[in-house]
Biopython code that builds the backbone (N, CA, C, O; Angstrom):
import numpy as np
from Bio.PDB.StructureBuilder import StructureBuilder

atoms = [
    (1, "UNK", "N", (3.741, -1.840, -3.980)),
    (1, "UNK", "CA", (3.464, -3.043, -3.268)),
    (1, "UNK", "C", (2.932, -4.045, -4.269)),
    (1, "UNK", "O", (2.275, -3.680, -5.244)),
    (2, "UNK", "N", (3.221, -5.312, -4.019)),
    (2, "UNK", "CA", (2.810, -6.342, -4.969)),
    (2, "UNK", "C", (2.397, -7.612, -4.244)),
    (2, "UNK", "O", (2.834, -7.885, -3.126)),
    (3, "UNK", "N", (1.552, -8.370, -4.900)),
    (3, "UNK", "CA", (1.134, -9.668, -4.390)),
    (3, "UNK", "C", (2.061, -10.724, -4.972)),
    (3, "UNK", "O", (2.365, -10.715, -6.165)),
    (4, "UNK", "N", (2.502, -11.626, -4.119)),
    (4, "UNK", "CA", (3.381, -12.708, -4.569)),
    (4, "UNK", "C", (2.780, -14.048, -4.150)),
    (4, "UNK", "O", (1.988, -14.135, -3.211)),
    (5, "UNK", "N", (3.184, -15.089, -4.879)),
    (5, "UNK", "CA", (2.709, -16.425, -4.537)),
    (5, "UNK", "C", (3.624, -17.040, -3.479)),
    (5, "UNK", "O", (4.526, -16.373, -2.971)),
    (6, "UNK", "N", (3.393, -18.298, -3.152)),
    (6, "UNK", "CA", (4.162, -18.957, -2.095)),
    (6, "UNK", "C", (5.648, -19.081, -2.427)),
    (6, "UNK", "O", (6.463, -19.292, -1.529)),
    (7, "UNK", "N", (6.010, -18.953, -3.706)),
    (7, "UNK", "CA", (7.411, -19.013, -4.124)),
    (7, "UNK", "C", (8.056, -17.635, -4.249)),
    (7, "UNK", "O", (9.222, -17.520, -4.625)),
    (8, "UNK", "N", (7.288, -16.589, -3.929)),
    (8, "UNK", "CA", (7.814, -15.232, -4.021)),
    (8, "UNK", "C", (7.721, -14.615, -5.410)),
    (8, "UNK", "O", (8.278, -13.544, -5.651)),
    (9, "UNK", "N", (7.027, -15.275, -6.317)),
    (9, "UNK", "CA", (6.861, -14.752, -7.681)),
    (9, "UNK", "C", (5.644, -13.836, -7.741)),
    (9, "UNK", "O", (4.639, -14.085, -7.076)),
    (10, "UNK", "N", (5.739, -12.780, -8.539)),
    (10, "UNK", "CA", (4.643, -11.841, -8.700)),
    (10, "UNK", "C", (3.384, -12.561, -9.174)),
    (10, "UNK", "O", (3.419, -13.326, -10.138)),
    (11, "UNK", "N", (2.282, -12.309, -8.489)),
    (11, "UNK", "CA", (0.989, -12.892, -8.843)),
    (11, "UNK", "C", (0.290, -11.943, -9.818)),
    (11, "UNK", "O", (-0.551, -11.140, -9.413)),
    (12, "UNK", "N", (0.642, -12.039, -11.103)),
    (12, "UNK", "CA", (0.208, -11.058, -12.102)),
    (12, "UNK", "C", (-1.297, -11.029, -12.352)),
    (12, "UNK", "O", (-1.803, -10.068, -12.931)),
    (13, "UNK", "N", (-2.009, -12.049, -11.934)),
    (13, "UNK", "CA", (-3.460, -12.053, -12.134)),
    (13, "UNK", "C", (-4.211, -11.512, -10.915)),
    (13, "UNK", "O", (-5.437, -11.407, -10.945)),
    (14, "UNK", "N", (-3.495, -11.170, -9.850)),
    (14, "UNK", "CA", (-4.146, -10.688, -8.630)),
    (14, "UNK", "C", (-4.798, -9.334, -8.870)),
    (14, "UNK", "O", (-4.175, -8.413, -9.397)),
    (15, "UNK", "N", (-6.064, -9.230, -8.475)),
    (15, "UNK", "CA", (-6.775, -7.957, -8.567)),
    (15, "UNK", "C", (-7.577, -7.699, -7.290)),
    (15, "UNK", "O", (-8.618, -7.042, -7.314)),
    (16, "UNK", "N", (-7.070, -8.227, -6.183)),
    (16, "UNK", "CA", (-7.739, -8.132, -4.896)),
    (16, "UNK", "C", (-7.807, -6.690, -4.403)),
    (16, "UNK", "O", (-6.959, -5.863, -4.740)),
    (17, "UNK", "N", (-8.825, -6.405, -3.605)),
    (17, "UNK", "CA", (-8.941, -5.102, -2.976)),
    (17, "UNK", "C", (-8.040, -5.060, -1.743)),
    (17, "UNK", "O", (-8.118, -5.937, -0.882)),
    (18, "UNK", "N", (-7.199, -4.055, -1.663)),
    (18, "UNK", "CA", (-6.241, -3.907, -0.570)),
    (18, "UNK", "C", (-6.609, -2.670, 0.240)),
    (18, "UNK", "O", (-6.897, -1.611, -0.317)),
    (19, "UNK", "N", (-6.598, -2.816, 1.539)),
    (19, "UNK", "CA", (-6.840, -1.684, 2.450)),
    (19, "UNK", "C", (-5.515, -1.302, 3.102)),
    (19, "UNK", "O", (-4.730, -2.163, 3.500)),
    (20, "UNK", "N", (-5.284, -0.006, 3.203)),
    (20, "UNK", "CA", (-4.034, 0.520, 3.741)),
    (20, "UNK", "C", (-4.309, 1.267, 5.034)),
    (20, "UNK", "O", (-5.251, 2.054, 5.119)),
    (21, "UNK", "N", (-3.480, 1.017, 6.041)),
    (21, "UNK", "CA", (-3.524, 1.769, 7.295)),
    (21, "UNK", "C", (-2.134, 2.337, 7.524)),
    (21, "UNK", "O", (-1.146, 1.603, 7.513)),
    (22, "UNK", "N", (-2.060, 3.650, 7.732)),
    (22, "UNK", "CA", (-0.795, 4.318, 8.034)),
    (22, "UNK", "C", (-0.902, 4.829, 9.467)),
    (22, "UNK", "O", (-1.822, 5.576, 9.803)),
    (23, "UNK", "N", (0.051, 4.419, 10.311)),
    (23, "UNK", "CA", (0.044, 4.806, 11.715)),
    (23, "UNK", "C", (1.364, 5.456, 12.080)),
    (23, "UNK", "O", (2.364, 5.294, 11.379)),
    (24, "UNK", "N", (1.362, 6.185, 13.173)),
    (24, "UNK", "CA", (2.602, 6.768, 13.676)),
    (24, "UNK", "C", (2.890, 8.112, 13.050)),
    (24, "UNK", "O", (1.999, 8.950, 12.915)),
    (25, "UNK", "N", (4.156, 8.319, 12.663)),
    (25, "UNK", "CA", (4.656, 9.619, 12.215)),
    (25, "UNK", "C", (4.440, 9.871, 10.731)),
    (25, "UNK", "O", (5.205, 10.617, 10.120)),
    (26, "UNK", "N", (3.417, 9.266, 10.137)),
    (26, "UNK", "CA", (3.190, 9.442, 8.710)),
    (26, "UNK", "C", (1.731, 9.614, 8.382)),
    (26, "UNK", "O", (0.861, 9.391, 9.223)),
    (27, "UNK", "N", (1.464, 10.015, 7.149)),
    (27, "UNK", "CA", (0.090, 10.142, 6.704)),
    (27, "UNK", "C", (-0.059, 9.643, 5.275)),
    (27, "UNK", "O", (0.845, 9.784, 4.451)),
    (28, "UNK", "N", (-1.198, 9.066, 5.005)),
    (28, "UNK", "CA", (-1.535, 8.544, 3.687)),
    (28, "UNK", "C", (-1.900, 9.710, 2.773)),
    (28, "UNK", "O", (-2.693, 10.571, 3.154)),
    (29, "UNK", "N", (-1.327, 9.744, 1.568)),
    (29, "UNK", "CA", (-1.656, 10.784, 0.600)),
    (29, "UNK", "C", (-2.465, 10.260, -0.572)),
    (29, "UNK", "O", (-3.330, 10.967, -1.090)),
    (30, "UNK", "N", (-2.199, 9.027, -1.003)),
    (30, "UNK", "CA", (-2.925, 8.507, -2.146)),
    (30, "UNK", "C", (-2.496, 7.114, -2.530)),
    (30, "UNK", "O", (-1.532, 6.566, -1.995)),
    (31, "UNK", "N", (-3.239, 6.547, -3.478)),
    (31, "UNK", "CA", (-2.948, 5.200, -3.971)),
    (31, "UNK", "C", (-3.255, 5.141, -5.454)),
    (31, "UNK", "O", (-4.132, 5.849, -5.948)),
    (32, "UNK", "N", (-2.534, 4.301, -6.151)),
    (32, "UNK", "CA", (-2.759, 4.110, -7.573)),
    (32, "UNK", "C", (-2.395, 2.692, -7.960)),
    (32, "UNK", "O", (-1.705, 1.989, -7.223)),
    (33, "UNK", "N", (-2.874, 2.274, -9.143)),
    (33, "UNK", "CA", (-2.535, 0.926, -9.581)),
    (33, "UNK", "C", (-2.129, 0.860, -11.054)),
    (33, "UNK", "O", (-1.827, -0.225, -11.551)),
    (34, "UNK", "N", (-2.113, 1.979, -11.756)),
    (34, "UNK", "CA", (-1.685, 1.985, -13.144)),
    (34, "UNK", "C", (-2.720, 1.513, -14.141)),
    (34, "UNK", "O", (-2.445, 1.449, -15.339)),
    (35, "UNK", "N", (-3.902, 1.184, -13.664)),
    (35, "UNK", "CA", (-4.958, 0.710, -14.557)),
    (35, "UNK", "C", (-5.694, 1.917, -15.141)),
    (35, "UNK", "O", (-6.378, 2.628, -14.405)),
    (36, "UNK", "N", (-5.570, 2.162, -16.439)),
    (36, "UNK", "CA", (-6.231, 3.331, -17.026)),
    (36, "UNK", "C", (-7.758, 3.249, -16.992)),
    (36, "UNK", "O", (-8.428, 4.267, -17.160)),
    (37, "UNK", "N", (-8.314, 2.069, -16.780)),
    (37, "UNK", "CA", (-9.759, 1.912, -16.708)),
    (37, "UNK", "C", (-10.297, 2.020, -15.279)),
    (37, "UNK", "O", (-11.508, 1.964, -15.067)),
    (38, "UNK", "N", (-9.406, 2.172, -14.304)),
    (38, "UNK", "CA", (-9.824, 2.248, -12.907)),
    (38, "UNK", "C", (-10.422, 3.619, -12.599)),
    (38, "UNK", "O", (-9.864, 4.651, -12.973)),
    (39, "UNK", "N", (-11.549, 3.612, -11.921)),
    (39, "UNK", "CA", (-12.196, 4.858, -11.514)),
    (39, "UNK", "C", (-12.233, 4.986, -9.996)),
    (39, "UNK", "O", (-13.038, 5.744, -9.456)),
    (40, "UNK", "N", (-11.370, 4.253, -9.308)),
    (40, "UNK", "CA", (-11.313, 4.323, -7.853)),
    (40, "UNK", "C", (-10.743, 5.674, -7.425)),
    (40, "UNK", "O", (-9.902, 6.250, -8.115)),
    (41, "UNK", "N", (-11.202, 6.165, -6.300)),
    (41, "UNK", "CA", (-10.736, 7.435, -5.756)),
    (41, "UNK", "C", (-9.282, 7.292, -5.290)),
    (41, "UNK", "O", (-8.973, 6.416, -4.482)),
    (42, "UNK", "N", (-8.392, 8.151, -5.797)),
    (42, "UNK", "CA", (-6.969, 8.088, -5.455)),
    (42, "UNK", "C", (-6.679, 8.509, -4.027)),
    (42, "UNK", "O", (-5.605, 8.207, -3.507)),
    (43, "UNK", "N", (-7.598, 9.193, -3.386)),
    (43, "UNK", "CA", (-7.366, 9.741, -2.041)),
    (43, "UNK", "C", (-7.869, 8.830, -0.928)),
    (43, "UNK", "O", (-7.752, 9.170, 0.250)),
    (44, "UNK", "N", (-8.417, 7.693, -1.283)),
    (44, "UNK", "CA", (-8.976, 6.753, -0.307)),
    (44, "UNK", "C", (-8.008, 5.588, -0.134)),
    (44, "UNK", "O", (-7.495, 5.071, -1.127)),
    (45, "UNK", "N", (-7.743, 5.157, 1.109)),
    (45, "UNK", "CA", (-6.761, 4.084, 1.328)),
    (45, "UNK", "C", (-7.280, 2.680, 1.026)),
    (45, "UNK", "O", (-7.018, 1.738, 1.773)),
    (46, "UNK", "N", (-8.010, 2.553, -0.065)),
    (46, "UNK", "CA", (-8.503, 1.257, -0.537)),
    (46, "UNK", "C", (-8.314, 1.246, -2.048)),
    (46, "UNK", "O", (-8.730, 2.177, -2.738)),
    (47, "UNK", "N", (-7.681, 0.184, -2.563)),
    (47, "UNK", "CA", (-7.396, 0.132, -4.004)),
    (47, "UNK", "C", (-7.304, -1.322, -4.419)),
    (47, "UNK", "O", (-6.830, -2.164, -3.656)),
    (48, "UNK", "N", (-7.756, -1.616, -5.623)),
    (48, "UNK", "CA", (-7.599, -2.958, -6.178)),
    (48, "UNK", "C", (-6.228, -3.067, -6.834)),
    (48, "UNK", "O", (-5.730, -2.108, -7.424)),
    (49, "UNK", "N", (-5.629, -4.239, -6.723)),
    (49, "UNK", "CA", (-4.384, -4.507, -7.427)),
    (49, "UNK", "C", (-4.648, -4.544, -8.925)),
    (49, "UNK", "O", (-5.747, -4.894, -9.354)),
    (50, "UNK", "N", (-3.663, -4.191, -9.709)),
    (50, "UNK", "CA", (-3.734, -4.310, -11.163)),
    (50, "UNK", "C", (-2.470, -5.030, -11.596)),
    (50, "UNK", "O", (-1.362, -4.560, -11.339)),
    (51, "UNK", "N", (-2.636, -6.177, -12.257)),
    (51, "UNK", "CA", (-1.494, -7.041, -12.607)),
    (51, "UNK", "C", (-0.661, -7.365, -11.372)),
    (51, "UNK", "O", (0.562, -7.485, -11.443)),
    (52, "UNK", "N", (-1.347, -7.504, -10.237)),
    (52, "UNK", "CA", (-0.697, -7.888, -8.987)),
    (52, "UNK", "C", (-0.006, -6.762, -8.245)),
    (52, "UNK", "O", (0.669, -7.011, -7.246)),
    (53, "UNK", "N", (-0.160, -5.510, -8.714)),
    (53, "UNK", "CA", (0.580, -4.415, -8.081)),
    (53, "UNK", "C", (-0.283, -3.179, -7.832)),
    (53, "UNK", "O", (-1.337, -2.996, -8.439)),
    (54, "UNK", "N", (0.198, -2.350, -6.928)),
    (54, "UNK", "CA", (-0.360, -1.029, -6.662)),
    (54, "UNK", "C", (0.722, -0.198, -6.000)),
    (54, "UNK", "O", (1.740, -0.730, -5.558)),
    (55, "UNK", "N", (0.505, 1.094, -5.931)),
    (55, "UNK", "CA", (1.442, 1.948, -5.199)),
    (55, "UNK", "C", (0.669, 2.775, -4.199)),
    (55, "UNK", "O", (-0.505, 3.085, -4.400)),
    (56, "UNK", "N", (1.341, 3.128, -3.116)),
    (56, "UNK", "CA", (0.757, 4.065, -2.170)),
    (56, "UNK", "C", (1.754, 5.199, -1.967)),
    (56, "UNK", "O", (2.964, 5.020, -2.111)),
    (57, "UNK", "N", (1.229, 6.348, -1.637)),
    (57, "UNK", "CA", (2.068, 7.512, -1.384)),
    (57, "UNK", "C", (1.801, 7.962, 0.044)),
    (57, "UNK", "O", (0.664, 8.225, 0.434)),
    (58, "UNK", "N", (2.884, 8.041, 0.812)),
    (58, "UNK", "CA", (2.793, 8.517, 2.192)),
    (58, "UNK", "C", (3.836, 9.600, 2.386)),
    (58, "UNK", "O", (4.768, 9.722, 1.591)),
    (59, "UNK", "N", (3.683, 10.384, 3.438)),
    (59, "UNK", "CA", (4.714, 11.357, 3.776)),
    (59, "UNK", "C", (4.833, 11.426, 5.285)),
    (59, "UNK", "O", (3.878, 11.154, 6.012)),
    (60, "UNK", "N", (6.020, 11.793, 5.744)),
    (60, "UNK", "CA", (6.184, 11.961, 7.190)),
    (60, "UNK", "C", (5.328, 13.120, 7.678)),
    (60, "UNK", "O", (5.295, 14.179, 7.051)),
    (61, "UNK", "N", (4.644, 12.925, 8.782)),
    (61, "UNK", "CA", (3.849, 13.981, 9.395)),
    (61, "UNK", "C", (4.640, 14.658, 10.509)),
    (61, "UNK", "O", (4.245, 15.707, 11.018)),
    (62, "UNK", "N", (5.744, 14.052, 10.872)),
    (62, "UNK", "CA", (6.593, 14.571, 11.934)),
    (62, "UNK", "C", (8.051, 14.459, 11.485)),
    (62, "UNK", "O", (8.354, 13.748, 10.528)),
    (63, "UNK", "N", (8.947, 15.159, 12.173)),
    (63, "UNK", "CA", (10.367, 15.156, 11.806)),
    (63, "UNK", "C", (11.101, 13.893, 12.236)),
    (63, "UNK", "O", (12.182, 13.596, 11.726)),
    (64, "UNK", "N", (10.541, 13.178, 13.137)),
    (64, "UNK", "CA", (11.164, 11.932, 13.575)),
    (64, "UNK", "C", (10.099, 10.999, 14.116)),
    (64, "UNK", "O", (8.991, 11.412, 14.459)),
    (65, "UNK", "N", (10.464, 9.746, 14.182)),
    (65, "UNK", "CA", (9.527, 8.739, 14.668)),
    (65, "UNK", "C", (9.452, 7.566, 13.707)),
    (65, "UNK", "O", (10.328, 7.371, 12.864)),
    (66, "UNK", "N", (8.416, 6.811, 13.849)),
    (66, "UNK", "CA", (8.222, 5.621, 13.008)),
    (66, "UNK", "C", (6.891, 5.703, 12.292)),
    (66, "UNK", "O", (5.876, 6.119, 12.852)),
    (67, "UNK", "N", (6.929, 5.293, 11.039)),
    (67, "UNK", "CA", (5.710, 5.165, 10.256)),
    (67, "UNK", "C", (5.456, 3.671, 10.073)),
    (67, "UNK", "O", (6.325, 2.934, 9.606)),
    (68, "UNK", "N", (4.278, 3.243, 10.440)),
    (68, "UNK", "CA", (3.911, 1.842, 10.222)),
    (68, "UNK", "C", (2.835, 1.816, 9.137)),
    (68, "UNK", "O", (1.790, 2.454, 9.263)),
    (69, "UNK", "N", (3.111, 1.070, 8.077)),
    (69, "UNK", "CA", (2.166, 0.915, 6.973)),
    (69, "UNK", "C", (1.709, -0.536, 6.959)),
    (69, "UNK", "O", (2.522, -1.455, 6.857)),
    (70, "UNK", "N", (0.402, -0.731, 7.061)),
    (70, "UNK", "CA", (-0.168, -2.077, 7.014)),
    (70, "UNK", "C", (-1.081, -2.187, 5.799)),
    (70, "UNK", "O", (-1.886, -1.295, 5.529)),
    (71, "UNK", "N", (-0.946, -3.278, 5.081)),
    (71, "UNK", "CA", (-1.805, -3.571, 3.938)),
    (71, "UNK", "C", (-2.491, -4.904, 4.214)),
    (71, "UNK", "O", (-1.847, -5.882, 4.596)),
    (72, "UNK", "N", (-3.798, -4.928, 4.016)),
    (72, "UNK", "CA", (-4.505, -6.186, 4.257)),
    (72, "UNK", "C", (-5.672, -6.337, 3.294)),
    (72, "UNK", "O", (-6.135, -5.374, 2.683)),
    (73, "UNK", "N", (-6.126, -7.565, 3.181)),
    (73, "UNK", "CA", (-7.207, -7.916, 2.281)),
    (73, "UNK", "C", (-7.979, -9.073, 2.885)),
    (73, "UNK", "O", (-7.461, -9.800, 3.732)),
    (74, "UNK", "N", (-9.203, -9.238, 2.454)),
    (74, "UNK", "CA", (-9.989, -10.391, 2.909)),
    (74, "UNK", "C", (-9.579, -11.678, 2.199)),
    (74, "UNK", "O", (-9.912, -12.775, 2.649)),
    (75, "UNK", "N", (-8.848, -11.538, 1.079)),
    (75, "UNK", "CA", (-8.577, -12.710, 0.260)),
    (75, "UNK", "C", (-7.114, -13.149, 0.200)),
    (75, "UNK", "O", (-6.835, -14.291, -0.168)),
    (76, "UNK", "N", (-6.168, -12.264, 0.557)),
    (76, "UNK", "CA", (-4.754, -12.649, 0.538)),
    (76, "UNK", "C", (-4.088, -12.197, 1.830)),
    (76, "UNK", "O", (-4.629, -11.360, 2.553)),
    (77, "UNK", "N", (-2.916, -12.750, 2.120)),
    (77, "UNK", "CA", (-2.200, -12.413, 3.348)),
    (77, "UNK", "C", (-1.769, -10.946, 3.337)),
    (77, "UNK", "O", (-1.403, -10.404, 2.295)),
    (78, "UNK", "N", (-1.817, -10.320, 4.496)),
    (78, "UNK", "CA", (-1.424, -8.918, 4.637)),
    (78, "UNK", "C", (0.074, -8.767, 4.817)),
    (78, "UNK", "O", (0.821, -9.744, 4.870)),
    (79, "UNK", "N", (0.490, -7.510, 4.910)),
    (79, "UNK", "CA", (1.905, -7.198, 5.096)),
    (79, "UNK", "C", (2.025, -5.925, 5.911)),
    (79, "UNK", "O", (1.084, -5.138, 6.020)),
    (80, "UNK", "N", (3.213, -5.743, 6.484)),
    (80, "UNK", "CA", (3.478, -4.558, 7.298)),
    (80, "UNK", "C", (4.883, -4.057, 7.005)),
    (80, "UNK", "O", (5.810, -4.846, 6.819)),
    (81, "UNK", "N", (5.031, -2.741, 6.965)),
    (81, "UNK", "CA", (6.317, -2.103, 6.730)),
    (81, "UNK", "C", (6.501, -1.011, 7.769)),
    (81, "UNK", "O", (5.581, -0.233, 8.018)),
    (82, "UNK", "N", (7.676, -0.943, 8.377)),
    (82, "UNK", "CA", (7.991, 0.107, 9.338)),
    (82, "UNK", "C", (9.121, 0.948, 8.763)),
    (82, "UNK", "O", (10.157, 0.428, 8.349)),
    (83, "UNK", "N", (8.900, 2.261, 8.745)),
    (83, "UNK", "CA", (9.887, 3.199, 8.224)),
    (83, "UNK", "C", (10.298, 4.123, 9.367)),
    (83, "UNK", "O", (9.446, 4.729, 10.017)),
    (84, "UNK", "N", (11.609, 4.231, 9.611)),
    (84, "UNK", "CA", (12.107, 5.165, 10.616)),
    (84, "UNK", "C", (12.307, 6.526, 9.969)),
    (84, "UNK", "O", (12.977, 6.643, 8.942)),
    (85, "UNK", "N", (11.725, 7.551, 10.573)),
    (85, "UNK", "CA", (11.860, 8.922, 10.077)),
    (85, "UNK", "C", (12.862, 9.640, 10.963)),
    (85, "UNK", "O", (12.723, 9.655, 12.186)),
    (86, "UNK", "N", (13.871, 10.234, 10.341)),
    (86, "UNK", "CA", (14.887, 10.972, 11.088)),
    (86, "UNK", "C", (15.085, 12.338, 10.443)),
    (86, "UNK", "O", (15.124, 12.460, 9.218)),
    (87, "UNK", "N", (15.206, 13.346, 11.268)),
    (87, "UNK", "CA", (15.433, 14.697, 10.758)),
    (87, "UNK", "C", (16.853, 14.796, 10.207)),
    (87, "UNK", "O", (17.793, 14.282, 10.812)),
    (88, "UNK", "N", (17.010, 15.458, 9.057)),
    (88, "UNK", "CA", (18.341, 15.637, 8.453)),
    (88, "UNK", "C", (19.076, 16.768, 9.094)),
    (88, "UNK", "O", (20.210, 17.062, 8.714)),
]
sb = StructureBuilder()
sb.init_structure("model")
sb.init_model(0)
sb.init_chain("A")
sb.init_seg("    ")
for serial, (resi, resn, name, xyz) in enumerate(atoms, 1):
    if name == "N":
        sb.init_residue(resn, " ", resi, " ")
    sb.init_atom(name, np.array(xyz, "f"), 0.0, 1.0, " ", f" {name:<3s}", serial, name[0])
structure = sb.get_structure()
């Protein structure tokens, strides 16, 4: 996930704290930002951006359904992603 400006360009100086909520058929496993100096807990759904980016790891908790991932911050606009989970 990445922070972008009003033109859709990566906001490389963004280091805002992002909170993650995973709802539905999924579960949060971890978060990272690639910053070797970061000492934030990888298992907590709160992480600061590094160079405007971070990653989250989720997995389906059920064989089918929808996973809703919400990211929000006090300082920048939030985002939401919906993933459909289907059994193979």
